[in-house]
C-alpha positions in Angstrom: -32.9 65.5 6.1 -31.8 63.1 9.3 -33.4 65.0 12.7 -30.9 65.9 15.1 -31.3 62.6 16.9 -31.2 60.7 13.5 -27.8 62.2 13.3 -26.5 61.9 16.8 -27.7 58.4 17.0 -25.4 58.1 13.6 -23.0 59.7 15.6 -22.6 57.0 17.8 -23.0 54.4 16.1 -19.8 55.2 13.8 -17.9 56.1 17.4 -18.9 52.2 18.1 -17.4 51.0 15.3 -14.6 52.3 15.0 -13.9 52.1 19.0 -10.8 50.5 19.0 -8.6 52.9 16.5 -9.9 56.0 18.6 -8.4 54.4 21.4 -5.4 53.8 20.0 -4.5 56.6 18.3 -5.7 58.4 21.6 -3.2 56.3 23.6 0.1 56.7 20.7 -0.6 60.9 21.3 -1.3 60.1 25.9 1.7 57.9 25.3 4.1 60.6 23.8 3.6 64.5 24.9 5.5 66.8 22.8 5.3 70.1 23.5 3.6 73.1 22.0 4.7 73.4 18.0 6.7 71.0 18.4 3.8 68.4 17.9 5.5 66.3 14.9 4.2 62.9 15.8 1.1 63.9 16.6 1.0 66.1 13.3 1.7 62.6 11.5 0.3 60.7 13.4 -3.0 63.1 12.3 -2.4 63.0 9.0 -2.0 59.5 8.2 -5.2 59.4 10.0 -7.1 61.7 8.1 -5.2 60.2 4.6 -6.1 56.3 6.0 -9.9 57.6 6.0 -9.7 59.9 2.6 -10.3 63.6 4.4 -8.7 65.9 2.2 -6.3 68.5 4.5 -3.2 70.4 4.8 -0.5 70.4 7.0 2.0 72.5 8.2 0.1 75.2 8.8 1.3 77.1 12.4 4.3 75.0 11.9 2.7 71.8 13.0 -1.0 71.8 12.7 -3.3 69.8 10.2 -6.7 70.9 8.8 -9.2 68.3 7.7 -12.2 68.9 6.2 -15.5 66.9 5.2 -18.5 67.8 3.9 -21.8 67.2 5.9 -25.8 66.5 5.1 -26.7 67.2 8.8 -27.9 71.0 7.6 -25.7 74.0 7.6 -23.3 75.0 10.5 -19.3 74.9 11.0 -17.2 72.4 12.8 -13.2 73.8 13.6 -11.4 72.3 16.1 -7.5 73.3 16.1 -6.1 70.9 18.2 -7.6 67.9 15.9 -7.6 69.8 12.6 -11.3 68.8 11.5 -13.6 71.1 9.9 -17.1 70.2 8.6 -18.9 72.6 6.1 
């Protein structure tokens, strides 16, 4: 099992590899603000990104929520982000 430091290093490397697309998605969200429970563009964008990355997900939760789930090998724990809709099991 990888150590916490090894997992952090892997995460940083993945972020560095994908920084262009991460920044592009963030800019798209920031440039197209939506009010609560009306985040249709953001919901669609997140769903499309999950689909592109092969992350199984559900959409339409609490109107515009999107929830993706990834399997991890870093040990026990759960990550949940209502805003981004990503959970680690």
